C-alpha positions in Angstrom: 6.6 -33.4 -76.7 6.2 -37.0 -75.7 6.6 -37.1 -71.9 6.0 -40.8 -71.4 4.1 -43.7 -72.8 1.3 -43.1 -70.3 0.5 -39.5 -71.2 -3.1 -38.2 -70.9 -5.3 -38.1 -73.9 -5.7 -34.3 -73.7 -2.1 -33.6 -74.7 -1.2 -32.4 -78.2 0.5 -34.3 -80.9 1.8 -36.9 -81.2 -0.8 -39.4 -80.0 0.4 -40.9 -76.7 -1.0 -44.3 -77.8 1.4 -44.8 -80.7 1.4 -48.1 -82.4 4.2 -50.5 -81.4 6.1 -49.7 -84.7 6.0 -46.0 -83.9 7.6 -46.6 -80.5 10.3 -48.6 -82.3 10.9 -45.9 -84.8 11.3 -43.3 -82.1 13.6 -45.7 -80.2 15.7 -46.0 -83.4 16.4 -42.3 -83.4 17.5 -42.5 -79.7 19.9 -45.4 -80.4 21.8 -43.8 -83.2 24.6 -41.2 -82.9 23.3 -39.1 -85.7 19.9 -37.4 -85.9 19.0 -38.3 -89.5 18.3 -41.9 -90.4 17.5 -43.7 -93.6 14.4 -45.8 -93.9 16.7 -48.9 -94.1 18.4 -48.0 -90.8 15.0 -47.5 -89.2 13.7 -50.8 -90.6 16.8 -52.6 -89.1 16.0 -51.2 -85.7 12.3 -52.1 -85.6 12.6 -55.5 -87.4 9.8 -54.7 -89.9 9.8 -54.3 -93.6 10.8 -51.1 -95.3 7.3 -50.8 -96.6 5.8 -50.8 -93.1 8.4 -48.3 -92.0 7.5 -46.1 -94.9 3.8 -46.2 -94.0 4.5 -45.5 -90.3 6.8 -42.6 -91.2 4.1 -41.2 -93.4 1.7 -41.2 -90.5 4.3 -39.7 -88.1 5.0 -37.0 -90.7 1.3 -36.2 -91.0 1.3 -35.8 -87.2 4.4 -33.6 -87.2 6.5 -36.0 -85.2 9.1 -36.6 -87.9 10.3 -34.8 -91.0 11.3 -36.6 -94.1 13.0 -35.9 -97.4 14.5 -37.8 -100.4 18.1 -36.9 -101.2 19.7 -38.6 -104.3 17.2 -41.4 -104.1 17.8 -42.0 -100.4 14.8 -41.5 -98.1 15.8 -39.7 -94.9 13.9 -39.0 -91.7 14.5 -37.0 -88.5 12.6 -36.1 -85.4 10.8 -32.8 -85.7 9.9 -32.7 -82.0 11.9 -33.2 -78.9 10.9 -36.7 -77.8 11.8 -38.2 -74.5 13.4 -41.6 -74.8 11.2 -44.5 -73.8 12.2 -46.3 -70.6 13.3 -49.3 -72.7 16.0 -47.1 -74.3 17.2 -45.7 -71.0 17.4 -49.2 -69.5 18.5 -51.8 -72.1 17.8 -54.6 -69.6 14.1 -53.7 -69.6 14.1 -53.8 -73.4 15.8 -57.3 -73.3 13.1 -58.6 -70.9 10.4 -57.0 -73.0 11.7 -58.7 -76.2 12.3 -62.2 -74.8 9.4 -64.4 -73.6 11.8 -66.8 -72.0 13.1 -64.2 -69.6 9.5 -63.1 -68.8 8.5 -66.7 -68.0 11.7 -67.2 -65.9 11.0 -64.0 -63.9 7.4 -65.3 -63.2 8.9 -68.6 -62.1 11.4 -66.9 -59.9 8.7 -64.7 -58.3 6.5 -67.8 -57.8 9.4 -69.6 -56.2 10.0 -66.8 -53.7 6.3 -66.8 -52.8 6.3 -70.6 -52.4 9.3 -70.4 -50.1 7.5 -67.8 -47.9 4.3 -69.9 -47.8 6.3 -73.1 -47.0 8.2 -71.2 -44.3 4.9 -70.1 -42.7 3.6 -73.7 -42.9 6.8 -75.0 -41.2 6.5 -72.5 -38.4 2.8 -73.4 -38.0 3.4 -77.2 -38.0 6.7 -77.2 -36.1 6.0 -74.6 -33.4 2.2 -74.6 -33.4 2.1 -71.0 -34.3 -1.5 -70.2 -35.6 -1.5 -68.5 -39.0 -4.9 -66.8 -38.7 -7.8 -68.1 -40.9 -5.8 -70.7 -42.7 -4.7 -74.1 -41.3 -1.1 -75.4 -41.4 -2.1 -78.2 -43.8 -3.7 -75.7 -46.2 -0.5 -73.6 -46.1 1.6 -76.6 -46.9 -0.7 -77.5 -49.8 -0.6 -73.9 -51.2 3.1 -73.8 -50.8 3.7 -77.0 -52.7 1.2 -75.8 -55.4 3.0 -72.4 -55.7 6.4 -74.3 -56.0 4.9 -76.6 -58.7 3.5 -73.7 -60.7 6.8 -71.7 -60.5 8.7 -74.8 -61.6 6.4 -75.1 -64.6 7.1 -71.4 -65.5 10.8 -72.0 -65.3 10.4 -75.1 -67.6 8.5 -73.1 -70.1 11.2 -70.4 -69.9 13.8 -73.0 -70.8 11.7 -74.3 -73.6 11.2 -70.8 -75.0 14.9 -70.0 -74.7 15.8 -73.3 -76.6 13.3 -72.5 -79.3 14.6 -68.9 -79.7 18.1 -70.2 -79.9 17.2 -72.8 -82.5 15.4 -70.3 -84.6 18.4 -67.9 -84.5 20.9 -70.8 -85.1 18.9 -72.0 -88.1 18.5 -68.4 -89.4 14.7 -68.5 -89.3 13.2 -65.0 -88.8 9.6 -65.5 -87.6 9.0 -61.8 -87.1 9.7 -60.9 -90.7 7.6 -63.8 -91.9 4.7 -62.7 -89.7 5.1 -59.1 -91.0 4.8 -60.3 -94.6 1.6 -62.2 -93.8 0.2 -59.1 -92.1 1.2 -56.8 -95.0 
């Protein structure tokens, strides 16, 4: 049984350090209403080629994680073991953040912005009221606050740039992931 993605190495099958495609395959079973999936359905969920799905399913079958069978020319697969859903299936917002670089950069920019506000607030208190801030001078606090604000603004600009690029690729129908997968295969 897979308890979590950070299981210890001493546990039995399956390997807790599954390849990224394996995690996607297990997530595919968690997303569907039925327990038996075709290779095509799995490939649609993990955004990789059917060939890659077939290879990963073969590996998972050898480990006893999934079972597979061909019925009337259709390749079917199902989970052999009880598998706990990854956290990204339980919380779709986490999956969205994981899958979109623009959101990750925006979150970094937002966190940097909060930090810069706190630093600038400390600098304002230090300069305005003469409150000492320990080992660091008020001018240094002001400098670091402005630096943090600048870096966070750059992260937000990069996030917007990534969001525009992702939108353009989707709008133009260009699928970078499948093209990269073909190069790797």
